VEXVEXSE-626292 format. One record per residue: residue number from 1; residue in three letters; x, y, z of N, C-alpha, C, CB in turn. Coordinates in Angstrom, 3 decimals. Glycine has a CB too. Example, Ala and Ser with C-alpha at 12.3 -4.5 7.8 and 13.67 -1.06 7.14 Angstrom:
# VEXVEXSE-626292
<1,'ALA',<13.190,-5.690,7.800>,<12.300,-4.500,7.800>,<13.200,-3.300,7.800>,<11.308,-4.473,9.046>>
<2,'SER',<12.850,-2.250,7.080>,<13.670,-1.060,7.140>,<12.900,0.030,7.870>,<14.084,-0.598,5.725>>
***
This chain:
# VEXVEXSE-626292
<1,'MET',<9.842,-25.493,0.282>,<9.516,-26.243,-0.889>,<10.028,-27.674,-0.789>,<10.075,-25.565,-2.103>>
<2,'GLN',<10.775,-28.014,0.263>,<11.253,-29.374,0.440>,<10.083,-30.291,0.740>,<12.301,-29.447,1.560>>
<3,'ASN',<10.126,-31.504,0.175>,<9.076,-32.439,0.545>,<9.458,-33.139,1.842>,<8.829,-33.466,-0.583>>
<4,'GLN',<8.523,-33.903,2.404>,<8.738,-34.491,3.720>,<9.877,-35.494,3.718>,<7.474,-35.156,4.205>>
<5,'ASP',<10.085,-36.212,2.601>,<11.152,-37.211,2.540>,<12.534,-36.587,2.687>,<11.075,-37.976,1.234>>
<6,'THR',<12.769,-35.432,2.037>,<14.098,-34.820,2.096>,<14.325,-34.105,3.425>,<14.282,-33.838,0.937>>
<7,'GLU',<13.250,-33.699,4.133>,<13.425,-33.042,5.423>,<13.922,-34.021,6.473>,<12.117,-32.406,5.878>>
<8,'LYS',<13.487,-35.284,6.386>,<13.840,-36.280,7.398>,<15.215,-36.881,7.147>,<12.796,-37.385,7.435>>
<9,'THR',<15.676,-36.887,5.900>,<16.958,-37.493,5.588>,<18.101,-36.540,5.928>,<17.014,-37.890,4.111>>
<10,'GLU',<19.283,-37.118,5.955>,<20.484,-36.336,6.240>,<20.752,-35.364,5.102>,<21.701,-37.258,6.459>>
<11,'LEU',<21.330,-34.222,5.421>,<21.638,-33.223,4.398>,<22.737,-33.755,3.486>,<22.067,-31.877,5.046>>
<12,'THR',<22.399,-33.922,2.209>,<23.380,-34.440,1.255>,<24.144,-33.322,0.559>,<22.692,-35.312,0.220>>
<13,'HIS',<23.529,-32.165,0.465>,<24.154,-31.008,-0.187>,<23.927,-29.773,0.687>,<23.575,-30.787,-1.632>>
<14,'PRO',<24.596,-29.659,1.847>,<24.324,-28.512,2.739>,<24.737,-27.181,2.115>,<25.055,-28.695,4.069>>
<15,'SER',<23.924,-26.183,2.362>,<24.196,-24.837,1.868>,<25.360,-24.227,2.641>,<22.940,-23.945,1.986>>
<16,'HIS',<26.207,-23.475,1.953>,<27.311,-22.777,2.619>,<26.799,-21.573,3.405>,<28.362,-22.327,1.590>>
<17,'LEU',<25.686,-20.983,2.939>,<25.127,-19.808,3.606>,<24.275,-20.181,4.808>,<24.303,-18.999,2.630>>
<18,'GLU',<23.484,-21.253,4.676>,<22.616,-21.727,5.758>,<22.825,-23.225,5.892>,<21.101,-21.387,5.484>>
<19,'PRO',<23.804,-23.670,6.698>,<24.185,-25.085,6.757>,<23.093,-26.018,7.282>,<25.392,-25.230,7.613>>
<20,'PHE',<22.000,-25.489,7.810>,<20.920,-26.322,8.327>,<19.979,-26.808,7.218>,<20.131,-25.552,9.373>>
<21,'ARG',<20.205,-26.398,5.970>,<19.356,-26.830,4.858>,<20.224,-27.205,3.659>,<18.346,-25.717,4.469>>
<22,'ASN',<19.621,-27.935,2.719>,<20.302,-28.275,1.474>,<20.393,-27.043,0.580>,<19.569,-29.422,0.743>>
<23,'THR',<21.213,-27.127,-0.461>,<21.344,-26.014,-1.395>,<20.042,-25.819,-2.160>,<22.513,-26.253,-2.372>>
<24,'VAL',<19.854,-24.620,-2.719>,<18.664,-24.323,-3.500>,<18.595,-25.238,-4.717>,<18.651,-22.848,-3.931>>
<25,'GLY',<19.735,-25.498,-5.334>,<19.768,-26.384,-6.496>,<19.280,-27.783,-6.163>,<21.170,-26.455,-7.057>>
<26,'HIS',<19.692,-28.305,-5.010>,<19.257,-29.645,-4.591>,<17.751,-29.652,-4.301>,<20.049,-30.108,-3.336>>
<27,'ILE',<17.282,-28.644,-3.595>,<15.844,-28.547,-3.281>,<15.037,-28.464,-4.573>,<15.551,-27.306,-2.379>>
<28,'TYR',<15.497,-27.644,-5.531>,<14.806,-27.492,-6.811>,<14.774,-28.815,-7.563>,<15.485,-26.412,-7.667>>
<29,'ARG',<15.910,-29.508,-7.624>,<15.990,-30.792,-8.333>,<15.036,-31.811,-7.727>,<17.426,-31.336,-8.302>>
<30,'GLU',<15.022,-31.889,-6.411>,<14.134,-32.838,-5.724>,<12.667,-32.507,-5.997>,<14.405,-32.827,-4.204>>
<31,'SER',<12.323,-31.222,-6.005>,<10.925,-30.855,-6.261>,<10.543,-31.145,-7.710>,<10.692,-29.366,-5.941>>
<32,'GLN',<11.492,-31.035,-8.649>,<11.200,-31.357,-10.045>,<11.009,-32.858,-10.240>,<12.322,-30.850,-10.952>>
<33,'ILE',<11.765,-33.664,-9.490>,<11.669,-35.120,-9.617>,<10.462,-35.662,-8.855>,<12.953,-35.785,-9.109>>
<34,'HIS',<10.290,-35.227,-7.600>,<9.279,-35.808,-6.721>,<8.081,-34.896,-6.470>,<9.904,-36.165,-5.414>>
<35,'GLY',<8.101,-33.691,-6.999>,<7.048,-32.712,-6.708>,<5.757,-32.971,-7.464>,<7.535,-31.334,-7.028>>
<36,'ASP',<4.797,-32.124,-7.220>,<3.489,-32.188,-7.857>,<3.638,-31.879,-9.340>,<2.495,-31.206,-7.187>>
<37,'LYS',<3.158,-32.755,-10.195>,<3.303,-32.596,-11.648>,<2.044,-32.034,-12.304>,<3.651,-33.932,-12.284>>
<38,'SER',<1.042,-31.688,-11.503>,<-0.194,-31.171,-12.091>,<0.065,-29.784,-12.685>,<-1.333,-31.110,-11.025>>
<39,'PRO',<-0.634,-29.455,-13.782>,<-0.398,-28.153,-14.429>,<-0.880,-26.993,-13.555>,<-1.105,-28.101,-15.794>>
<40,'ILE',<-0.252,-25.835,-13.780>,<-0.609,-24.628,-13.042>,<-1.162,-23.621,-14.039>,<0.621,-24.042,-12.262>>
<41,'GLU',<-2.278,-23.011,-13.695>,<-2.830,-21.971,-14.557>,<-2.102,-20.663,-14.277>,<-4.364,-21.813,-14.335>>
<42,'CYS',<-1.826,-19.909,-15.334>,<-1.070,-18.661,-15.178>,<-1.729,-17.688,-14.211>,<-0.899,-17.994,-16.520>>
<43,'GLY',<-3.038,-17.571,-14.240>,<-3.733,-16.668,-13.323>,<-3.452,-17.017,-11.874>,<-5.229,-16.705,-13.578>>
<44,'ASN',<-3.418,-18.299,-11.572>,<-3.126,-18.740,-10.215>,<-1.686,-18.421,-9.825>,<-3.386,-20.236,-10.078>>
<45,'MET',<-0.767,-18.540,-10.777>,<0.634,-18.231,-10.488>,<0.805,-16.765,-10.143>,<1.523,-18.595,-11.677>>
<46,'THR',<0.169,-15.885,-10.901>,<0.300,-14.452,-10.667>,<-0.177,-14.092,-9.267>,<-0.488,-13.661,-11.718>>
<47,'GLU',<-1.297,-14.667,-8.868>,<-1.834,-14.395,-7.535>,<-0.866,-14.859,-6.451>,<-3.195,-15.080,-7.356>>
<48,'GLU',<-0.283,-16.036,-6.627>,<0.660,-16.569,-5.640>,<1.961,-15.771,-5.606>,<0.962,-18.032,-5.941>>
<49,'ILE',<2.423,-15.347,-6.770>,<3.662,-14.558,-6.825>,<3.463,-13.225,-6.105>,<4.100,-14.316,-8.300>>
<50,'MET',<2.334,-12.574,-6.355>,<2.059,-11.288,-5.690>,<1.890,-11.461,-4.191>,<0.805,-10.639,-6.278>>
<51,'LYS',<1.211,-12.527,-3.783>,<1.018,-12.799,-2.355>,<2.380,-13.003,-1.670>,<0.110,-14.053,-2.152>>
<52,'GLY',<3.254,-13.788,-2.303>,<4.585,-14.015,-1.756>,<5.419,-12.743,-1.722>,<5.301,-15.071,-2.562>>
<53,'TYR',<5.251,-11.902,-2.744>,<5.971,-10.628,-2.824>,<5.612,-9.746,-1.625>,<5.643,-9.896,-4.153>>
<54,'VAL',<4.311,-9.634,-1.353>,<3.845,-8.809,-0.236>,<4.301,-9.404,1.098>,<2.305,-8.676,-0.265>>
<55,'GLU',<4.232,-10.727,1.243>,<4.683,-11.377,2.481>,<6.170,-11.134,2.713>,<4.400,-12.889,2.431>>
<56,'ASP',<6.981,-11.275,1.672>,<8.427,-11.044,1.800>,<8.733,-9.594,2.121>,<9.147,-11.449,0.519>>
<57,'LEU',<8.003,-8.678,1.497>,<8.197,-7.257,1.751>,<7.835,-6.913,3.198>,<7.356,-6.419,0.773>>
<58,'ASN',<6.706,-7.410,3.670>,<6.304,-7.166,5.062>,<7.295,-7.765,6.051>,<4.914,-7.738,5.318>>
<59,'GLU',<7.819,-8.935,5.739>,<8.822,-9.562,6.596>,<10.097,-8.712,6.654>,<9.148,-10.979,6.088>>
<60,'ALA',<10.481,-8.139,5.524>,<11.669,-7.274,5.479>,<11.470,-6.028,6.333>,<11.989,-6.871,4.028>>
<61,'PHE',<10.252,-5.488,6.354>,<9.974,-4.299,7.160>,<9.995,-4.590,8.658>,<8.630,-3.720,6.776>>
<62,'MET',<9.904,-5.849,9.045>,<9.838,-6.215,10.461>,<11.198,-6.493,11.093>,<8.971,-7.420,10.624>>
<63,'ILE',<12.284,-6.252,10.373>,<13.598,-6.523,10.961>,<13.816,-5.615,12.170>,<14.728,-6.317,9.912>>
<64,'PRO',<14.490,-6.123,13.204>,<14.734,-5.297,14.399>,<15.840,-4.276,14.141>,<15.109,-6.188,15.605>>
<65,'GLU',<15.451,-3.099,13.765>,<16.399,-2.029,13.437>,<15.903,-0.738,14.072>,<16.564,-1.863,11.884>>
<66,'GLU',<16.819,0.038,14.626>,<16.444,1.293,15.283>,<16.509,2.489,14.335>,<17.347,1.541,16.476>>
<67,'ASN',<17.407,2.446,13.376>,<17.608,3.567,12.458>,<16.852,3.341,11.154>,<19.104,3.769,12.175>>
<68,'PRO',<16.543,4.422,10.423>,<15.886,4.262,9.120>,<16.721,3.385,8.189>,<15.641,5.636,8.470>>
<69,'PHE',<16.033,2.633,7.335>,<16.714,1.737,6.405>,<15.929,1.627,5.109>,<16.908,0.347,7.031>>
<70,'TYR',<16.603,1.112,4.079>,<15.994,0.907,2.761>,<15.834,-0.591,2.520>,<16.855,1.564,1.631>>
<71,'VAL',<14.773,-0.945,1.807>,<14.529,-2.323,1.388>,<14.490,-2.323,-0.133>,<13.189,-2.898,2.004>>
<72,'MET',<15.353,-3.130,-0.746>,<15.397,-3.240,-2.201>,<15.006,-4.659,-2.601>,<16.811,-2.877,-2.749>>
<73,'LEU',<14.026,-4.777,-3.502>,<13.580,-6.068,-4.003>,<13.894,-6.176,-5.481>,<12.077,-6.266,-3.752>>
<74,'THR',<14.282,-7.364,-5.890>,<14.477,-7.641,-7.303>,<14.017,-9.061,-7.579>,<15.962,-7.442,-7.721>>
<75,'GLU',<13.383,-9.258,-8.725>,<12.914,-10.579,-9.129>,<13.411,-10.872,-10.530>,<11.369,-10.671,-9.063>>
<76,'LYS',<13.726,-12.154,-10.771>,<14.120,-12.551,-12.116>,<13.894,-14.043,-12.284>,<15.598,-12.185,-12.395>>
<77,'LYS',<13.737,-14.441,-13.529>,<13.660,-15.870,-13.837>,<15.074,-16.413,-13.768>,<13.007,-16.137,-15.251>>
<78,'ASP',<15.212,-17.574,-13.171>,<16.524,-18.197,-13.077>,<16.860,-18.863,-14.403>,<16.570,-19.221,-11.919>>
<79,'LEU',<18.064,-18.663,-14.897>,<18.448,-19.207,-16.196>,<18.674,-20.712,-16.157>,<19.696,-18.522,-16.688>>
<80,'GLN',<19.082,-21.251,-15.023>,<19.335,-22.684,-14.922>,<18.121,-23.453,-14.421>,<20.508,-22.936,-14.010>>
<81,'MET',<17.307,-22.817,-13.595>,<16.117,-23.478,-13.056>,<14.906,-22.846,-13.740>,<16.032,-23.341,-11.475>>
<82,'LYS',<14.488,-23.431,-14.870>,<13.525,-22.779,-15.754>,<12.159,-22.509,-15.132>,<13.342,-23.607,-16.960>>
<83,'SER',<11.773,-23.254,-14.107>,<10.468,-22.989,-13.494>,<10.605,-22.349,-12.120>,<9.669,-24.280,-13.381>>
<84,'ALA',<11.729,-21.673,-11.894>,<11.961,-21.004,-10.610>,<12.013,-19.490,-10.808>,<13.273,-21.508,-9.958>>
<85,'LEU',<11.516,-18.771,-9.825>,<11.580,-17.312,-9.811>,<12.496,-16.920,-8.655>,<10.142,-16.658,-9.665>>
<86,'CYS',<13.527,-16.193,-8.953>,<14.486,-15.774,-7.927>,<14.103,-14.383,-7.424>,<15.946,-15.778,-8.488>>
<87,'ARG',<13.785,-14.287,-6.133>,<13.463,-12.992,-5.515>,<14.549,-12.696,-4.489>,<12.025,-13.001,-4.844>>
<88,'LYS',<15.160,-11.537,-4.634>,<16.224,-11.141,-3.708>,<15.789,-9.887,-2.976>,<17.573,-10.906,-4.457>>
<89,'ILE',<15.969,-9.905,-1.657>,<15.647,-8.744,-0.829>,<16.925,-8.320,-0.126>,<14.501,-9.062,0.206>>
<90,'VAL',<17.281,-7.049,-0.300>,<18.495,-6.516,0.314>,<18.095,-5.366,1.236>,<19.525,-6.041,-0.774>>
<91,'ILE',<18.609,-5.391,2.462>,<18.350,-4.333,3.438>,<19.571,-3.423,3.482>,<18.031,-4.925,4.859>>
<92,'PHE',<19.354,-2.131,3.309>,<20.424,-1.136,3.405>,<20.236,-0.395,4.722>,<20.411,-0.141,2.178>>
<93,'LYS',<21.080,-0.719,5.694>,<20.953,-0.122,7.028>,<21.652,1.224,7.105>,<21.522,-1.060,8.088>>
<94,'ASN',<21.478,1.888,8.231>,<22.092,3.196,8.503>,<21.689,4.251,7.479>,<23.606,3.067,8.525>>
<95,'ASN',<20.480,4.125,6.952>,<19.941,5.105,6.016>,<20.811,5.266,4.769>,<19.790,6.440,6.707>>
<96,'HIS',<21.515,4.193,4.389>,<22.354,4.203,3.182>,<21.465,3.973,1.966>,<23.481,3.113,3.262>>
<97,'ARG',<21.324,4.990,1.130>,<20.429,4.932,-0.029>,<21.039,4.069,-1.129>,<20.136,6.352,-0.565>>
<98,'PRO',<20.301,3.056,-1.615>,<20.853,2.220,-2.692>,<20.914,2.967,-4.015>,<20.021,0.954,-2.857>>
<99,'TRP',<21.772,2.511,-4.875>,<21.925,3.091,-6.210>,<20.770,2.604,-7.084>,<23.309,2.707,-6.843>>
<100,'PRO',<20.177,3.486,-7.898>,<19.062,3.044,-8.747>,<19.539,2.123,-9.868>,<18.338,4.256,-9.345>>
<101,'GLU',<19.108,0.888,-9.808>,<19.441,-0.101,-10.830>,<18.164,-0.552,-11.511>,<20.198,-1.312,-10.219>>
<102,'ASP',<18.320,-1.067,-12.722>,<17.134,-1.600,-13.385>,<16.660,-2.844,-12.632>,<17.430,-1.933,-14.880>>
<103,'ASN',<15.387,-3.169,-12.788>,<14.780,-4.343,-12.185>,<14.796,-4.294,-10.656>,<15.488,-5.582,-12.662>>
<104,'THR',<14.625,-3.103,-10.079>,<14.591,-2.983,-8.620>,<13.370,-2.186,-8.176>,<15.879,-2.317,-8.101>>
<105,'THR',<12.877,-2.550,-7.003>,<11.838,-1.802,-6.314>,<12.407,-1.455,-4.955>,<10.488,-2.614,-6.199>>
<106,'VAL',<12.334,-0.181,-4.568>,<12.974,0.266,-3.337>,<11.980,1.024,-2.455>,<14.190,1.152,-3.656>>
<107,'PHE',<12.037,0.708,-1.153>,<11.226,1.384,-0.138>,<12.150,1.872,0.971>,<10.118,0.435,0.432>>
<108,'TRP',<11.689,2.862,1.725>,<12.409,3.386,2.887>,<11.504,3.248,4.097>,<12.844,4.879,2.674>>
<109,'LYS',<12.075,2.879,5.252>,<11.273,2.769,6.470>,<11.994,3.430,7.635>,<10.972,1.294,6.794>>
<110,'ASN',<11.207,4.168,8.440>,<11.691,4.728,9.696>,<11.051,3.905,10.818>,<11.343,6.276,9.826>>
<111,'PRO',<11.817,3.045,11.501>,<11.240,2.178,12.530>,<10.674,2.940,13.740>,<12.286,1.205,13.002>>
<112,'LYS',<11.181,4.138,14.002>,<10.694,4.903,15.163>,<9.266,5.409,14.944>,<11.629,6.091,15.448>>
<113,'THR',<8.960,5.843,13.729>,<7.620,6.373,13.432>,<6.761,5.369,12.658>,<7.734,7.673,12.634>>
<114,'GLN',<7.358,4.237,12.252>,<6.699,3.215,11.425>,<6.271,3.767,10.058>,<5.475,2.655,12.162>>
<115,'GLU',<6.905,4.846,9.633>,<6.598,5.442,8.334>,<7.335,4.679,7.234>,<6.985,6.946,8.309>>
<116,'ILE',<6.620,4.368,6.160>,<7.201,3.687,5.004>,<6.982,4.571,3.792>,<6.572,2.263,4.791>>
<117,'ARG',<8.029,4.737,3.003>,<7.937,5.557,1.791>,<8.390,4.736,0.582>,<8.799,6.851,1.928>>
<118,'PHE',<7.774,5.039,-0.563>,<8.113,4.397,-1.824>,<9.183,5.220,-2.523>,<6.860,4.235,-2.727>>
<119,'CYS',<10.268,4.585,-2.945>,<11.358,5.292,-3.623>,<11.240,5.181,-5.147>,<12.713,4.740,-3.162>>
<120,'TRP',<11.317,3.952,-5.682>,<11.182,3.761,-7.121>,<10.922,2.300,-7.434>,<12.435,4.248,-7.854>>
<121,'ASP',<10.451,2.091,-8.652>,<10.227,0.754,-9.193>,<10.649,0.799,-10.652>,<8.721,0.294,-9.035>>
<122,'LEU',<11.866,0.357,-10.918>,<12.390,0.380,-12.287>,<12.270,-1.005,-12.911>,<13.865,0.856,-12.305>>
<123,'PRO',<11.769,-1.088,-14.134>,<11.691,-2.389,-14.812>,<13.065,-2.835,-15.299>,<10.711,-2.322,-15.997>>
<124,'HIS',<13.126,-4.056,-15.787>,<14.359,-4.572,-16.377>,<14.699,-3.733,-17.613>,<14.216,-6.089,-16.749>>
<125,'TRP',<15.993,-3.560,-17.880>,<16.414,-2.689,-18.992>,<15.825,-3.149,-20.324>,<17.946,-2.655,-19.089>>
<126,'SER',<15.595,-4.464,-20.477>,<15.071,-4.965,-21.750>,<13.602,-4.577,-21.964>,<15.216,-6.484,-21.809>>
<127,'GLU',<12.901,-4.154,-20.908>,<11.501,-3.740,-21.020>,<11.357,-2.226,-21.228>,<10.736,-4.162,-19.772>>
<128,'MET',<12.406,-1.479,-20.943>,<12.307,-0.018,-20.930>,<11.958,0.583,-22.283>,<13.595,0.567,-20.452>>
<129,'ASP',<12.595,0.105,-23.352>,<12.324,0.680,-24.676>,<10.885,0.424,-25.112>,<13.292,0.103,-25.714>>
<130,'ASN',<10.348,-0.740,-24.772>,<8.953,-1.041,-25.098>,<8.011,-0.102,-24.345>,<8.624,-2.511,-24.761>>
<131,'ILE',<8.321,0.169,-23.089>,<7.499,1.089,-22.293>,<7.562,2.493,-22.892>,<7.971,1.110,-20.810>>
<132,'LEU',<8.767,2.934,-23.265>,<8.913,4.268,-23.859>,<8.231,4.372,-25.221>,<10.388,4.619,-23.999>>
<133,'ALA',<8.197,3.273,-25.969>,<7.535,3.289,-27.278>,<6.013,3.317,-27.134>,<7.958,2.067,-28.102>>
<134,'ASN',<5.514,2.946,-25.966>,<4.065,2.914,-25.706>,<3.739,3.735,-24.465>,<3.566,1.454,-25.529>>
<135,'LYS',<4.270,4.952,-24.403>,<4.133,5.814,-23.221>,<2.695,5.987,-22.755>,<4.717,7.163,-23.511>>
<136,'ASP',<1.784,6.068,-23.694>,<0.385,6.332,-23.340>,<-0.280,5.169,-22.594>,<-0.404,6.640,-24.593>>
<137,'LYS',<0.334,3.996,-22.597>,<-0.238,2.838,-21.919>,<0.325,2.627,-20.513>,<-0.002,1.602,-22.744>>
<138,'PHE',<1.277,3.474,-20.091>,<1.939,3.301,-18.799>,<1.815,4.564,-17.953>,<3.419,2.939,-18.998>>
<139,'ASP',<2.015,4.391,-16.672>,<1.965,5.505,-15.723>,<3.034,6.539,-16.082>,<2.163,4.998,-14.267>>
<140,'ILE',<2.659,7.822,-16.048>,<3.603,8.882,-16.447>,<4.807,8.961,-15.506>,<2.890,10.238,-16.482>>
<141,'THR',<4.625,8.596,-14.240>,<5.749,8.603,-13.299>,<6.778,7.548,-13.684>,<5.253,8.360,-11.861>>
<142,'LEU',<6.307,6.361,-14.068>,<7.202,5.291,-14.510>,<7.964,5.720,-15.753>,<6.413,4.000,-14.789>>
<143,'VAL',<7.272,6.289,-16.709>,<7.909,6.750,-17.955>,<8.974,7.808,-17.650>,<6.847,7.326,-18.933>>
<144,'ALA',<8.634,8.757,-16.767>,<9.592,9.818,-16.407>,<10.823,9.230,-15.718>,<8.921,10.865,-15.485>>
<145,'GLN',<10.628,8.239,-14.855>,<11.781,7.634,-14.175>,<12.662,6.853,-15.142>,<11.309,6.713,-13.052>>
<146,'ILE',<12.058,6.170,-16.098>,<12.852,5.445,-17.094>,<13.679,6.427,-17.926>,<11.936,4.598,-18.012>>
<147,'ILE',<13.063,7.515,-18.356>,<13.792,8.536,-19.136>,<14.944,9.104,-18.303>,<12.829,9.687,-19.586>>
<148,'ALA',<14.679,9.418,-17.037>,<15.728,9.944,-16.159>,<16.849,8.920,-15.981>,<15.138,10.331,-14.786>>
<149,'TRP',<16.488,7.659,-15.781>,<17.493,6.605,-15.572>,<18.358,6.420,-16.819>,<16.809,5.270,-15.202>>
<150,'LYS',<17.726,6.414,-17.978>,<18.481,6.241,-19.230>,<19.400,7.435,-19.506>,<17.514,6.047,-20.411>>
<151,'ASN',<19.007,8.633,-19.057>,<19.822,9.845,-19.252>,<20.800,10.082,-18.110>,<18.921,11.060,-19.401>>
<152,'PHE',<20.891,9.130,-17.189>,<21.761,9.237,-16.011>,<21.461,10.516,-15.227>,<23.245,9.211,-16.433>>
<153,'ASP',<20.178,10.864,-15.161>,<19.704,12.015,-14.406>,<19.139,11.476,-13.091>,<18.620,12.845,-15.216>>
<154,'LEU',<19.936,11.499,-12.054>,<19.588,10.813,-10.810>,<18.888,11.700,-9.788>,<20.820,10.244,-10.196>>
<155,'TYR',<18.487,12.907,-10.176>,<17.766,13.785,-9.256>,<16.471,13.131,-8.772>,<17.459,15.128,-9.931>>
<156,'SER',<15.724,12.510,-9.692>,<14.424,11.928,-9.323>,<14.556,10.660,-8.489>,<13.625,11.624,-10.569>>
<157,'PHE',<15.788,10.199,-8.269>,<16.025,9.038,-7.418>,<16.630,9.432,-6.069>,<16.942,8.052,-8.127>>
<158,'GLY',<16.690,10.741,-5.801>,<17.180,11.208,-4.510>,<18.682,11.394,-4.431>,<16.765,10.264,-3.463>>
<159,'PHE',<19.313,11.684,-5.556>,<20.760,11.920,-5.581>,<21.037,13.318,-6.124>,<21.485,10.844,-6.442>>
<160,'ILE',<22.190,13.860,-5.758>,<22.640,15.142,-6.290>,<24.076,14.966,-6.792>,<22.550,16.278,-5.202>>
<161,'PRO',<24.464,15.744,-7.823>,<25.833,15.586,-8.347>,<26.866,16.106,-7.346>,<25.984,16.329,-9.695>>
<162,'LEU',<27.970,15.393,-7.278>,<29.054,15.784,-6.383>,<29.924,16.869,-7.010>,<29.908,14.571,-6.023>>
<163,'ASP',<29.965,16.896,-8.338>,<30.766,17.906,-9.026>,<30.009,18.438,-10.245>,<32.136,17.319,-9.451>>
<164,'ILE',<30.574,19.418,-10.891>,<29.913,20.096,-12.015>,<29.761,19.192,-13.237>,<30.693,21.340,-12.401>>
<165,'LYS',<30.639,18.198,-13.390>,<30.573,17.309,-14.550>,<29.428,16.306,-14.454>,<31.883,16.568,-14.706>>
<166,'LYS',<28.856,16.158,-13.293>,<27.767,15.221,-13.028>,<28.154,13.779,-13.338>,<26.547,15.606,-13.838>>
<167,'ASP',<29.417,13.445,-13.090>,<29.813,12.057,-13.281>,<29.913,11.308,-11.941>,<31.151,11.995,-14.021>>
<168,'ARG',<29.789,12.042,-10.838>,<29.754,11.419,-9.506>,<28.564,11.995,-8.749>,<31.101,11.663,-8.714>>
<169,'TRP',<27.766,11.093,-8.147>,<26.544,11.490,-7.458>,<26.574,10.999,-6.018>,<25.304,10.944,-8.187>>
<170,'ILE',<25.934,11.774,-5.134>,<25.801,11.364,-3.732>,<24.325,11.462,-3.331>,<26.700,12.251,-2.793>>
<171,'SER',<23.998,10.778,-2.265>,<22.632,10.791,-1.763>,<22.264,12.190,-1.257>,<22.460,9.748,-0.640>>
<172,'ASN',<21.077,12.656,-1.614>,<20.577,13.962,-1.180>,<19.896,13.779,0.182>,<19.579,14.579,-2.242>>
<173,'ILE',<20.496,14.298,1.246>,<19.952,14.085,2.593>,<18.618,14.792,2.812>,<20.947,14.560,3.630>>
<174,'ASN',<18.281,15.750,1.972>,<17.011,16.468,2.088>,<15.892,15.862,1.246>,<17.207,17.903,1.693>>
<175,'TRP',<16.196,14.789,0.523>,<15.218,14.173,-0.369>,<14.132,13.460,0.436>,<15.910,13.184,-1.327>>
<176,'LYS',<12.891,13.622,0.038>,<11.763,12.919,0.648>,<11.088,12.075,-0.425>,<10.747,13.922,1.297>>
<177,'ASP',<11.047,10.775,-0.203>,<10.367,9.876,-1.138>,<8.862,9.974,-0.964>,<10.832,8.423,-0.935>>
<178,'LYS',<8.120,9.278,-1.829>,<6.655,9.347,-1.824>,<6.072,8.613,-0.625>,<6.088,8.761,-3.119>>
<179,'THR',<5.171,9.281,0.089>,<4.512,8.672,1.246>,<3.532,7.611,0.780>,<3.786,9.739,2.094>>
<180,'ILE',<3.491,6.504,1.517>,<2.527,5.442,1.243>,<1.348,5.640,2.178>,<3.163,4.019,1.423>>
<181,'LYS',<0.162,5.688,1.614>,<-1.036,5.857,2.419>,<-1.458,4.519,3.001>,<-2.173,6.467,1.587>>
<182,'THR',<-1.764,4.514,4.290>,<-2.223,3.284,4.918>,<-3.729,3.129,4.703>,<-1.881,3.279,6.430>>
<183,'ILE',<-4.148,1.900,4.634>,<-5.561,1.611,4.390>,<-6.272,1.369,5.712>,<-5.724,0.388,3.456>>
***
């Protein structure tokens, strides 16, 4: 998203995580000051957001890993950068199953067989009550997962209780997530 002028100049605000580029805040500020000011239609934004989502997801699946791993995606509007969408992708290596959190989409991949499975897609907690109040307008699987998540019933997320009180859960090694059909 950097414009050509900032790429050629010296780094004024280098990132601590990636010192070869400026911070996200600096890049955002420069794009707001010097960027394209033409209006964007919402329909066009949705198409671009989905395209970027799929590209980022495919890129995450291409990491050089020998063992099965999980990919967790989360998106949110940034509170300080009002026209920015923050997308975070986290890779869980060594077949370490992530904990089901709201506002996450999780996939599992076996690099040896190239098999990809869908684990869950939970909305943000602030959307859950609206979905439950309008159950007939949403997919029954989504509704069931929200109910399970709100009741701390983690069986449908691939976990089993460690003790009888069900206050500690561990990953179920026999759990199989939903297979994704290739086109």
